MDAnalysis code that builds the backbone (N, CA, C; Angstrom):
import MDAnalysis as mda
import numpy as np

u = mda.Universe.empty(645, n_residues=215, atom_resindex=np.repeat(np.arange(215), 3), trajectory=True)
u.add_TopologyAttr("name", ["N", "CA", "C"] * 215)
u.add_TopologyAttr("resid", np.arange(1, 216))
u.add_TopologyAttr("resname", ["MET", "ASN", "GLU", "GLU", "PRO", "THR", "THR", "GLY", "ALA", "ILE", "GLN", "ARG", "CYS", "LEU", "ASP", "ALA", "LEU", "HIS", "GLU", "GLY", "ALA", "LEU", "GLN", "GLY", "ASP", "SER", "ALA", "GLU", "PRO", "LEU", "ILE", "ARG", "ASP", "LEU", "LEU", "GLU", "LYS", "ALA", "ALA", "ARG", "ARG", "LEU", "ARG", "VAL", "LEU", "CYS", "ALA", "THR", "LEU", "LEU", "GLN", "ARG", "SER", "TYR", "PRO", "ARG", "LEU", "THR", "GLN", "PRO", "PRO", "LEU", "ASN", "LEU", "GLU", "THR", "ASP", "ASP", "LEU", "LEU", "ASN", "GLY", "VAL", "VAL", "ALA", "GLY", "LEU", "LEU", "THR", "ALA", "LEU", "GLN", "LYS", "VAL", "ARG", "PRO", "GLN", "THR", "VAL", "ARG", "GLN", "PHE", "PHE", "ALA", "LEU", "ALA", "ASN", "GLN", "HIS", "MET", "ARG", "TRP", "GLN", "LEU", "ASN", "ASP", "LEU", "ALA", "ARG", "ARG", "LEU", "ASP", "GLU", "ARG", "PRO", "ARG", "ALA", "ALA", "ALA", "LEU", "VAL", "GLU", "SER", "GLY", "VAL", "ALA", "ALA", "PRO", "PRO", "GLY", "SER", "SER", "ASP", "SER", "CYS", "LEU", "SER", "GLN", "ASP", "ALA", "HIS", "ARG", "MET", "LEU", "GLU", "ALA", "ILE", "GLU", "GLY", "LEU", "PRO", "GLU", "GLU", "GLU", "ARG", "GLU", "VAL", "PHE", "GLU", "LEU", "VAL", "ARG", "ILE", "GLN", "GLY", "LEU", "THR", "HIS", "ALA", "GLU", "ALA", "ALA", "GLY", "VAL", "VAL", "GLY", "ILE", "SER", "ALA", "LYS", "THR", "VAL", "GLN", "ARG", "ARG", "LEU", "ASN", "ARG", "ALA", "ARG", "LEU", "LEU", "LEU", "ALA", "GLU", "GLN", "LEU", "ALA", "ASP", "LEU", "ARG", "PRO", "ALA", "SER", "THR", "PRO", "GLU", "PRO", "PRO", "GLY", "ASP", "THR", "PRO", "ALA", "PRO"])
u.atoms.positions = np.array([
    [35.603, 75.224, -18.459],
    [34.638, 74.954, -17.823],
    [34.691, 75.528, -16.287],
    [33.501, 76.050, -15.947],
    [33.484, 76.527, -14.684],
    [33.465, 75.490, -13.562],
    [34.041, 75.709, -12.413],
    [34.175, 75.017, -11.181],
    [32.788, 74.792, -10.668],
    [32.272, 73.569, -10.204],
    [31.172, 73.198, -9.716],
    [30.970, 73.993, -8.421],
    [30.058, 74.979, -8.155],
    [29.620, 75.291, -6.895],
    [29.859, 74.420, -5.552],
    [30.312, 74.925, -4.593],
    [30.574, 73.937, -3.426],
    [29.414, 73.232, -2.778],
    [28.266, 74.131, -2.731],
    [26.853, 73.398, -2.294],
    [26.614, 72.296, -3.039],
    [26.577, 72.453, -4.556],
    [26.151, 71.429, -5.525],
    [27.236, 70.229, -5.276],
    [28.480, 70.538, -5.283],
    [29.654, 69.398, -5.017],
    [29.284, 68.619, -3.902],
    [29.111, 69.412, -2.693],
    [28.967, 68.429, -1.455],
    [27.644, 67.850, -1.643],
    [26.510, 68.080, -2.222],
    [25.002, 67.545, -2.392],
    [25.386, 66.305, -3.184],
    [26.277, 66.413, -4.387],
    [26.371, 65.483, -5.158],
    [27.285, 64.117, -4.408],
    [28.063, 64.491, -3.376],
    [28.977, 63.523, -2.665],
    [28.020, 62.931, -1.717],
    [27.059, 63.721, -1.096],
    [26.208, 63.144, -0.195],
    [25.111, 62.107, -0.911],
    [24.622, 62.345, -2.083],
    [23.828, 61.331, -2.910],
    [24.818, 60.242, -3.006],
    [26.036, 60.326, -3.684],
    [26.662, 59.265, -3.706],
    [26.728, 58.347, -2.590],
    [27.050, 59.126, -1.567],
    [27.482, 58.227, -0.102],
    [26.015, 57.438, 0.142],
    [25.055, 58.036, -0.095],
    [23.728, 57.387, 0.352],
    [23.369, 56.286, -0.556],
    [23.662, 56.397, -1.856],
    [23.359, 55.463, -3.053],
    [24.441, 54.256, -2.724],
    [25.599, 54.771, -2.365],
    [26.573, 53.503, -2.022],
    [26.476, 52.859, -0.746],
    [25.807, 53.506, 0.107],
    [25.430, 52.604, 1.431],
    [24.166, 51.595, 1.112],
    [23.376, 52.104, 0.095],
    [22.128, 51.268, -0.236],
    [22.815, 50.097, -1.086],
    [23.837, 50.167, -1.792],
    [24.480, 49.043, -2.542],
    [25.539, 48.258, -1.853],
    [25.729, 48.744, -0.493],
    [26.691, 47.998, -0.013],
    [28.197, 48.314, -0.237],
    [28.454, 49.381, -0.731],
    [29.647, 49.895, -1.182],
    [30.504, 50.520, -0.058],
    [32.030, 50.519, -0.123],
    [32.801, 50.776, 0.875],
    [32.672, 52.544, 1.029],
    [32.244, 52.792, 2.416],
    [31.973, 54.122, 2.481],
    [33.187, 55.134, 2.610],
    [34.354, 54.666, 2.756],
    [35.376, 55.656, 3.237],
    [35.799, 56.360, 2.210],
    [36.030, 56.023, 0.872],
    [36.317, 56.690, -0.293],
    [35.475, 57.852, -0.473],
    [34.086, 57.346, -0.521],
    [33.158, 58.654, -0.818],
    [32.978, 59.500, 0.516],
    [33.334, 59.180, 1.535],
    [33.569, 60.108, 2.734],
    [34.762, 60.954, 2.588],
    [35.717, 60.737, 2.170],
    [37.017, 61.228, 1.892],
    [36.732, 62.414, 0.823],
    [35.910, 61.947, -0.271],
    [35.846, 62.717, -1.478],
    [34.974, 64.064, -0.857],
    [33.751, 63.523, -0.157],
    [32.963, 64.518, 0.541],
    [33.607, 65.637, 1.233],
    [34.597, 65.098, 2.213],
    [35.334, 66.130, 3.063],
    [36.314, 66.831, 2.089],
    [36.938, 66.293, 1.225],
    [37.643, 67.179, 0.225],
    [36.924, 68.464, -0.247],
    [35.639, 67.862, -0.694],
    [34.927, 68.982, -1.448],
    [34.631, 70.235, -0.394],
    [34.279, 69.614, 0.637],
    [33.772, 70.458, 1.742],
    [34.914, 71.379, 2.652],
    [36.133, 70.974, 2.278],
    [37.359, 71.470, 3.137],
    [37.375, 72.889, 3.193],
    [37.305, 73.532, 2.073],
    [37.258, 74.962, 1.934],
    [36.392, 75.573, 2.787],
    [35.310, 75.342, 2.642],
    [34.013, 75.943, 3.638],
    [34.167, 75.537, 5.127],
    [34.593, 74.334, 5.360],
    [34.795, 73.925, 6.694],
    [36.001, 74.645, 7.425],
    [37.037, 75.002, 6.811],
    [38.014, 75.811, 7.036],
    [37.749, 77.227, 7.469],
    [36.790, 77.826, 6.574],
    [36.358, 79.144, 6.720],
    [35.462, 79.166, 8.164],
    [34.636, 78.058, 8.398],
    [33.897, 77.996, 9.307],
    [34.552, 77.794, 10.656],
    [35.487, 77.041, 10.703],
    [36.501, 76.870, 11.744],
    [37.061, 78.232, 12.188],
    [37.623, 78.974, 11.292],
    [38.403, 80.051, 11.627],
    [37.582, 81.082, 12.216],
    [36.244, 81.233, 11.552],
    [35.226, 82.236, 12.223],
    [35.026, 81.840, 13.637],
    [34.561, 80.539, 13.787],
    [34.084, 80.330, 15.071],
    [35.247, 80.279, 16.038],
    [36.476, 80.199, 15.797],
    [37.631, 79.953, 16.651],
    [37.900, 81.560, 17.015],
    [38.061, 82.378, 16.023],
    [38.508, 83.758, 16.291],
    [37.311, 84.389, 16.853],
    [36.208, 84.171, 16.629],
    [35.196, 85.184, 17.005],
    [34.732, 84.771, 18.366],
    [34.444, 83.388, 18.711],
    [34.037, 83.101, 19.922],
    [34.973, 82.422, 20.802],
    [36.152, 81.898, 20.505],
    [37.105, 81.356, 21.418],
    [38.413, 81.939, 21.027],
    [38.723, 83.150, 21.207],
    [40.082, 83.766, 20.788],
    [41.013, 83.234, 21.802],
    [40.912, 82.933, 23.148],
    [41.747, 82.742, 23.987],
    [42.398, 81.364, 23.883],
    [41.693, 80.478, 23.050],
    [42.199, 79.283, 22.726],
    [43.481, 79.120, 21.815],
    [43.388, 80.462, 21.163],
    [44.696, 80.630, 20.078],
    [45.787, 81.206, 20.837],
    [45.818, 81.449, 22.014],
    [46.951, 82.059, 22.932],
    [47.533, 81.076, 23.659],
    [48.675, 81.275, 24.312],
    [49.321, 80.130, 25.274],
    [48.312, 79.777, 26.302],
    [48.316, 78.706, 26.824],
    [49.305, 77.489, 26.422],
    [48.769, 76.661, 25.303],
    [47.299, 76.852, 24.788],
    [47.152, 75.986, 23.846],
    [47.497, 76.368, 22.407],
    [47.661, 77.795, 22.108],
    [48.040, 78.243, 20.750],
    [47.183, 77.338, 19.619],
    [46.057, 77.477, 19.959],
    [45.190, 76.465, 18.810],
    [45.189, 77.390, 17.601],
    [45.295, 76.707, 16.310],
    [45.371, 77.195, 15.097],
    [44.137, 76.496, 14.401],
    [43.572, 77.432, 13.297],
    [42.289, 77.096, 12.390],
    [42.506, 75.452, 11.853],
    [43.748, 75.192, 11.325],
    [43.997, 73.873, 10.960],
    [44.120, 72.905, 11.825],
    [44.549, 73.263, 13.168],
    [44.381, 72.249, 14.209],
    [42.950, 71.877, 14.480],
    [42.214, 72.989, 14.381],
    [40.703, 72.671, 14.608],
    [40.108, 71.840, 13.528],
    [40.377, 72.337, 12.380],
    [39.873, 71.547, 11.062],
    [40.320, 70.392, 11.007],
    [41.707, 69.799, 11.397],
    [41.814, 68.544, 11.284],
    [41.154, 67.802, 12.327],
    [40.815, 68.114, 13.476],
    [40.268, 67.664, 14.614],
    [38.774, 67.469, 14.247],
    [38.186, 68.199, 13.414],
    [36.905, 68.183, 12.869],
    [36.619, 67.166, 11.937],
    [37.693, 67.183, 10.890],
    [37.703, 66.314, 9.872],
    [37.779, 64.655, 10.237],
    [38.579, 64.625, 11.302],
    [39.041, 63.250, 12.061],
    [37.519, 62.741, 12.689],
    [36.806, 63.737, 13.268],
    [35.582, 63.325, 13.957],
    [34.626, 62.952, 12.807],
    [34.552, 63.690, 11.916],
    [33.592, 63.537, 10.728],
    [33.764, 62.161, 9.963],
    [35.268, 61.804, 9.781],
    [35.516, 60.518, 9.152],
    [34.935, 59.397, 9.783],
    [34.825, 59.368, 11.223],
    [34.310, 58.429, 12.054],
    [32.703, 58.474, 12.132],
    [32.140, 59.781, 12.207],
    [30.695, 59.949, 12.474],
    [29.951, 59.375, 11.178],
    [30.628, 59.744, 9.947],
    [29.960, 59.590, 8.826],
    [30.068, 58.219, 8.389],
    [30.783, 57.545, 9.132],
    [30.369, 55.884, 8.890],
    [29.064, 55.372, 9.336],
    [28.644, 56.137, 10.382],
    [27.393, 55.851, 11.103],
    [25.983, 56.710, 10.457],
    [26.614, 57.838, 10.608],
    [25.549, 58.974, 10.173],
    [25.500, 59.388, 8.667],
    [24.318, 59.466, 8.104],
    [24.329, 59.775, 6.689],
    [23.407, 60.851, 6.418],
    [24.027, 62.178, 6.658],
    [23.249, 63.336, 6.264],
    [22.825, 63.345, 4.811],
    [21.786, 63.729, 4.599],
    [21.214, 63.645, 3.089],
    [21.263, 65.015, 2.433],
    [21.295, 65.996, 3.008],
    [21.409, 67.449, 2.718],
    [22.560, 67.991, 2.994],
    [22.894, 69.226, 2.348],
    [24.004, 70.266, 2.905],
    [23.805, 70.624, 4.131],
    [22.601, 70.959, 4.277],
    [22.157, 71.485, 5.566],
    [22.388, 70.356, 6.826],
    [22.172, 69.390, 6.593],
    [22.262, 68.181, 7.686],
    [23.829, 68.046, 7.772],
    [24.742, 68.058, 6.775],
    [25.963, 67.961, 6.711],
    [26.590, 68.995, 7.543],
    [26.364, 70.364, 7.187],
    [26.870, 71.330, 8.054],
    [26.509, 71.415, 9.561],
    [25.119, 70.873, 9.790],
    [24.931, 70.904, 11.329],
    [25.581, 69.739, 11.909],
    [25.906, 68.793, 11.331],
    [26.751, 67.765, 12.073],
    [28.446, 68.302, 12.078],
    [28.657, 68.888, 11.045],
    [29.903, 69.656, 11.194],
    [30.004, 70.765, 12.356],
    [29.142, 71.353, 12.427],
    [29.006, 72.374, 13.242],
    [28.965, 71.805, 14.789],
    [28.489, 70.714, 14.847],
    [28.206, 70.192, 16.422],
    [29.485, 69.685, 16.647],
    [30.373, 69.137, 15.672],
    [31.593, 68.562, 15.914],
    [32.780, 69.850, 16.213],
    [32.384, 70.906, 15.666],
    [33.447, 71.895, 15.891],
    [33.044, 72.494, 17.443],
    [31.983, 72.692, 18.018],
    [31.453, 73.184, 19.157],
    [31.761, 72.213, 20.271],
    [31.763, 70.683, 19.967],
    [32.157, 69.799, 20.755],
    [33.785, 69.860, 21.171],
    [34.665, 70.081, 20.086],
    [35.941, 70.242, 20.344],
    [36.089, 71.494, 21.035],
    [35.754, 72.560, 20.711],
    [36.250, 73.945, 21.292],
    [35.684, 73.730, 22.861],
    [34.516, 73.463, 22.926],
    [34.008, 73.353, 24.235],
    [34.692, 72.527, 25.124],
    [34.989, 71.487, 24.618],
    [35.996, 70.216, 25.397],
    [37.401, 71.075, 25.659],
    [38.002, 71.765, 24.727],
    [39.209, 72.497, 24.984],
    [38.898, 73.580, 26.064],
    [38.122, 74.283, 25.937],
    [37.617, 75.389, 26.696],
    [37.388, 74.813, 28.224],
    [36.683, 73.805, 28.472],
    [36.615, 73.313, 29.736],
    [38.017, 72.658, 30.325],
    [38.708, 71.970, 29.455],
    [40.118, 71.319, 29.915],
    [40.860, 72.706, 30.510],
    [40.951, 73.498, 29.885],
    [41.555, 74.681, 30.207],
    [41.152, 75.511, 31.384],
    [39.877, 75.567, 31.568],
    [39.328, 75.972, 32.740],
    [39.731, 75.073, 34.019],
    [39.771, 73.930, 33.871],
    [40.073, 72.972, 35.000],
    [41.667, 72.812, 35.228],
    [42.365, 73.440, 34.460],
    [43.924, 73.204, 34.714],
    [44.335, 74.215, 35.735],
    [45.110, 73.671, 36.550],
    [45.730, 74.523, 37.713],
    [46.429, 75.869, 37.045],
    [46.325, 77.073, 37.522],
    [47.058, 78.176, 37.139],
    [48.457, 77.803, 36.812],
    [48.937, 77.320, 37.946],
    [50.666, 77.167, 37.862],
    [51.027, 76.120, 36.846],
    [50.277, 75.301, 36.616],
    [50.575, 74.408, 35.520],
    [50.765, 74.918, 34.094],
    [49.557, 75.738, 33.979],
    [49.460, 76.514, 32.644],
    [50.752, 77.475, 32.530],
    [51.134, 78.126, 33.414],
    [52.409, 79.001, 33.491],
    [53.542, 78.313, 33.078],
    [53.849, 77.008, 33.719],
    [54.996, 76.400, 33.436],
    [55.013, 75.778, 32.131],
    [53.896, 75.369, 31.320],
    [53.819, 74.930, 30.267],
    [54.090, 76.080, 29.222],
    [53.478, 77.328, 29.335],
    [53.527, 78.319, 28.450],
    [54.982, 78.842, 28.607],
    [55.707, 78.817, 29.535],
    [56.875, 79.377, 29.789],
    [56.750, 81.051, 29.902],
    [55.794, 81.575, 30.063],
    [55.519, 83.214, 30.319],
    [54.856, 83.233, 31.544],
    [54.765, 84.552, 32.162],
    [54.100, 84.730, 33.148],
    [52.728, 85.608, 32.743],
    [51.831, 85.207, 33.593],
    [50.362, 85.803, 33.035],
    [50.404, 87.223, 33.262],
    [49.921, 87.938, 32.404],
    [49.978, 89.475, 32.509],
    [48.857, 89.944, 33.867],
    [49.082, 90.919, 34.602],
    [48.442, 91.395, 35.655],
    [46.833, 91.486, 35.341],
    [45.999, 90.764, 36.302],
    [44.538, 90.878, 35.931],
    [43.945, 89.824, 34.919],
    [44.719, 88.940, 34.564],
    [44.428, 87.816, 33.598],
    [43.343, 87.000, 34.441],
    [42.401, 86.440, 33.739],
    [41.503, 85.616, 34.229],
    [41.923, 84.080, 34.444],
    [41.598, 83.434, 35.424],
    [42.212, 82.073, 35.661],
    [41.367, 81.037, 34.965],
    [40.231, 81.609, 34.384],
    [39.262, 80.688, 33.812],
    [38.975, 81.019, 32.239],
    [38.835, 80.156, 31.529],
    [38.673, 80.387, 30.072],
    [37.231, 80.475, 29.835],
    [36.441, 79.840, 30.276],
    [34.924, 80.125, 30.026],
    [34.423, 80.541, 31.536],
    [33.707, 81.689, 31.635],
    [33.039, 82.151, 32.796],
    [31.909, 81.701, 33.110],
    [31.377, 81.573, 34.273],
    [29.906, 81.009, 34.693],
    [29.119, 81.411, 33.664],
    [29.012, 82.873, 33.397],
    [28.090, 83.763, 32.343],
    [28.039, 82.900, 31.138],
    [29.441, 82.642, 30.578],
    [29.437, 82.019, 29.278],
    [28.818, 80.827, 29.098],
    [29.098, 79.914, 30.250],
    [28.380, 78.632, 30.518],
    [26.972, 78.872, 30.365],
    [26.471, 79.551, 31.012],
    [24.846, 79.803, 30.911],
    [24.632, 80.267, 29.299],
    [25.389, 80.956, 28.772],
    [24.945, 81.514, 27.557],
    [24.937, 80.024, 26.595],
    [25.998, 79.387, 26.714],
    [26.128, 77.995, 25.845],
    [24.912, 77.161, 26.240],
    [24.576, 77.165, 27.306],
    [23.490, 76.280, 27.474],
    [22.217, 76.737, 27.032],
    [21.950, 78.172, 27.077],
    [20.874, 78.852, 26.619],
    [20.772, 78.589, 25.151],
    [22.019, 78.924, 24.219],
    [21.801, 78.464, 22.956],
    [21.570, 76.976, 22.470],
    [22.253, 76.141, 23.377],
    [21.802, 74.755, 23.173],
    [20.426, 74.291, 23.263],
    [19.781, 75.182, 24.298],
    [18.377, 74.888, 24.813],
    [17.270, 75.562, 23.600],
    [17.942, 76.100, 22.740],
    [16.932, 76.913, 21.709],
    [16.131, 75.781, 20.771],
    [15.065, 76.024, 20.135],
    [14.439, 75.200, 19.417],
    [15.297, 75.077, 18.279],
    [15.448, 73.742, 17.362],
    [16.265, 73.355, 16.530],
    [16.453, 74.510, 15.553],
    [15.400, 74.869, 14.841],
    [15.531, 75.673, 13.843],
    [16.078, 77.109, 14.225],
    [15.649, 77.760, 15.230],
    [16.128, 78.896, 15.768],
    [17.696, 78.625, 16.110],
    [18.063, 77.509, 16.862],
    [19.414, 77.379, 17.138],
    [20.503, 77.285, 15.878],
    [19.732, 76.570, 15.001],
    [20.613, 76.466, 13.570],
    [20.925, 77.629, 12.980],
    [19.876, 78.615, 12.903],
    [20.111, 79.884, 12.102],
    [20.858, 80.758, 13.000],
    [20.662, 80.854, 14.251],
    [21.784, 81.586, 15.323],
    [22.858, 81.218, 15.169],
    [23.397, 79.809, 15.163],
    [24.824, 79.369, 14.828],
    [25.367, 79.756, 13.679],
    [24.621, 79.623, 12.821],
    [25.120, 79.948, 11.326],
    [25.443, 81.537, 10.993],
    [24.592, 82.369, 11.784],
    [24.613, 83.877, 11.461],
    [25.662, 84.350, 12.482],
    [25.172, 84.230, 13.997],
    [25.897, 84.857, 14.882],
    [27.126, 84.253, 15.345],
    [27.487, 82.938, 15.059],
    [28.433, 82.426, 15.782],
    [29.564, 82.035, 14.562],
    [28.730, 81.432, 13.339],
    [29.801, 81.180, 12.278],
    [29.978, 82.331, 11.326],
    [29.182, 83.538, 11.487],
    [29.460, 84.498, 10.652],
    [28.845, 84.583, 9.404],
    [27.933, 83.790, 8.839],
    [27.439, 83.818, 7.806],
    [26.402, 84.800, 7.463],
    [26.519, 85.287, 6.295],
    [25.235, 86.346, 5.995],
    [23.920, 85.540, 6.054],
    [22.969, 86.433, 6.102],
    [21.432, 85.882, 5.805],
    [21.317, 84.897, 4.730],
    [21.798, 85.518, 3.497],
    [21.715, 84.661, 2.120],
    [22.311, 83.269, 2.038],
    [23.795, 83.526, 2.796],
    [24.550, 82.231, 2.901],
    [23.866, 81.253, 3.728],
    [23.043, 81.931, 4.823],
    [22.591, 80.880, 5.813],
    [21.196, 80.257, 5.151],
    [20.792, 81.102, 4.426],
    [19.306, 80.605, 3.841],
    [19.819, 79.477, 2.995],
    [20.820, 79.577, 2.333],
    [21.572, 78.624, 1.082],
    [21.459, 77.293, 1.767],
    [22.472, 77.480, 3.012],
    [22.299, 76.119, 3.675],
    [21.494, 75.510, 4.172],
    [20.388, 76.190, 4.952],
    [19.277, 75.681, 5.367],
    [18.375, 75.365, 4.431],
    [18.281, 75.995, 3.327],
    [17.280, 75.793, 2.307],
    [15.873, 76.602, 2.499],
    [16.058, 77.710, 2.984],
    [15.081, 78.667, 3.256],
    [15.200, 79.816, 2.712],
    [14.190, 81.009, 2.700],
    [14.431, 82.359, 2.297],
    [15.421, 82.982, 3.360],
    [15.984, 84.091, 2.799],
    [16.451, 85.189, 3.685],
    [15.522, 85.763, 4.708],
    [14.376, 86.063, 4.373],
    [13.306, 86.474, 5.257],
    [13.177, 85.547, 6.407],
    [13.117, 84.096, 6.160],
    [12.724, 83.299, 7.098],
    [14.009, 83.112, 8.060],
    [15.139, 83.346, 7.439],
    [16.247, 83.207, 8.479],
    [16.195, 84.369, 9.469],
    [15.768, 85.726, 8.958],
    [15.687, 86.872, 9.871],
    [14.508, 86.473, 10.691],
    [13.521, 85.955, 10.575],
    [12.622, 85.632, 11.538],
    [12.938, 84.708, 12.504],
    [13.744, 83.532, 11.958],
    [14.091, 82.684, 13.184],
    [15.304, 83.174, 14.004],
    [16.198, 84.143, 13.569],
    [17.145, 84.883, 14.115],
    [16.508, 85.681, 14.982],
    [15.505, 86.383, 14.910],
    [14.793, 87.145, 15.746],
    [14.111, 86.591, 16.770],
    [13.664, 85.357, 16.471],
    [12.996, 84.636, 17.673],
    [14.006, 83.925, 18.414],
    [15.174, 83.566, 18.005],
    [16.411, 83.103, 18.857],
    [16.923, 84.144, 19.732],
    [16.903, 85.352, 19.241],
    [17.423, 86.456, 20.128],
    [16.342, 86.787, 21.103],
    [15.086, 86.927, 20.942],
    [14.012, 87.109, 21.792],
    [14.158, 86.021, 23.266],
    [14.359, 84.766, 22.617],
    [14.215, 83.805, 23.697],
    [15.588, 83.764, 24.437],
    [16.607, 83.974, 23.903],
    [17.895, 84.316, 24.509],
    [17.961, 85.393, 25.509],
    [17.329, 86.634, 25.074],
    [17.077, 87.948, 25.821],
    [16.400, 87.595, 27.200],
    [15.200, 86.709, 26.809],
    [14.116, 86.209, 28.189],
    [15.055, 85.329, 29.225],
    [15.857, 84.776, 28.625],
    [16.502, 83.604, 29.546],
    [17.688, 84.075, 30.193],
    [18.424, 85.256, 29.612],
    [19.621, 85.810, 29.972],
    [19.437, 87.427, 30.456],
    [18.275, 87.543, 30.866],
    [17.809, 89.105, 30.927],
    [18.619, 89.603, 32.174],
    [18.893, 88.585, 33.147],
    [19.755, 89.436, 34.160],
    [21.163, 89.621, 33.959],
    [21.770, 88.998, 32.831],
    [23.205, 89.351, 32.400],
    [23.181, 90.706, 31.525],
    [22.150, 90.694, 30.366],
    [22.253, 91.817, 29.582],
    [21.035, 92.093, 29.232],
    [20.143, 92.979, 30.302],
    [18.593, 93.282, 30.058],
    [18.468, 94.114, 29.073],
    [19.281, 95.036, 28.636],
    [19.083, 95.883, 27.700],
    [19.801, 95.592, 26.143],
    [20.256, 94.405, 26.080],
    [21.109, 94.036, 24.840],
    [20.836, 92.588, 24.461],
    [20.800, 92.219, 23.267],
    [21.040, 91.018, 22.771],
    [22.155, 90.347, 23.045],
    [22.293, 88.919, 23.851],
    [23.355, 88.465, 24.081],
    [24.339, 88.104, 22.912],
    [25.458, 88.388, 23.216],
    [26.589, 87.986, 22.035],
    [26.729, 86.523, 21.949],
    [27.389, 85.607, 20.958],
    [27.521, 84.655, 21.058],
    [28.663, 84.041, 21.956],
    [28.576, 82.910, 22.952],
    [29.240, 82.714, 23.794],
    [30.713, 82.033, 23.285],
    [31.646, 81.855, 24.060],
    [32.957, 81.549, 23.571],
    [33.836, 81.508, 24.690],
    [35.145, 81.688, 23.974],
    [36.395, 81.791, 25.108],
    [35.996, 82.879, 26.068],
    [35.797, 84.037, 25.743],
    [35.369, 85.279, 26.399],
    [34.382, 86.002, 25.819],
    [33.280, 86.127, 26.366],
    [32.129, 86.882, 25.782],
    [32.611, 88.299, 25.594],
    [31.925, 88.753, 24.379],
    [32.111, 90.413, 23.979],
    [31.663, 91.100, 24.966],
    [32.511, 92.022, 25.275],
    [31.871, 93.118, 26.472],
    [30.897, 93.902, 25.885],
])
């Protein structure tokens, strides 16, 4: 028998969680089953977001690995899903993506605020010449704020395609729209970001922000 597609398995778990809530059943076993079914896809999304947008967090002094991020996201979802009940795969991954960004942005800000000397002592190595004291630059903070300020539909598609690295077809499957609609929303997001960040990169579309914006 063929293995159940991930999207179908996740939707089945979401339906069971919603039905269990109506009947007053314990949510924790259902939540754990949901996260187990989604673990592989969550790990891919964590790896893509970490390596593409927050690469410096993988270096000393943090040395953050994909499984570290995944464990934190799963722990956050275990708590959040006790109160929040996403009813679709789209809503579930929107919640997961939010927790990924919260954790990575929090780590980046903490690293930003740490004294340079303390970071060197903890890492046990000297910083290479010309290295930055800051994990997130002022421009990167502006880009994060601009993305957060996008309309919900445009922000969702931009994050899936430009930050998490999904194809247009994959993003369409998660959101429940056509690939053409994904393209339209992505184009709209890029135009809005280009308008807000015109002074940074007037001749090009902003890259997804993160640890170090792409040159």
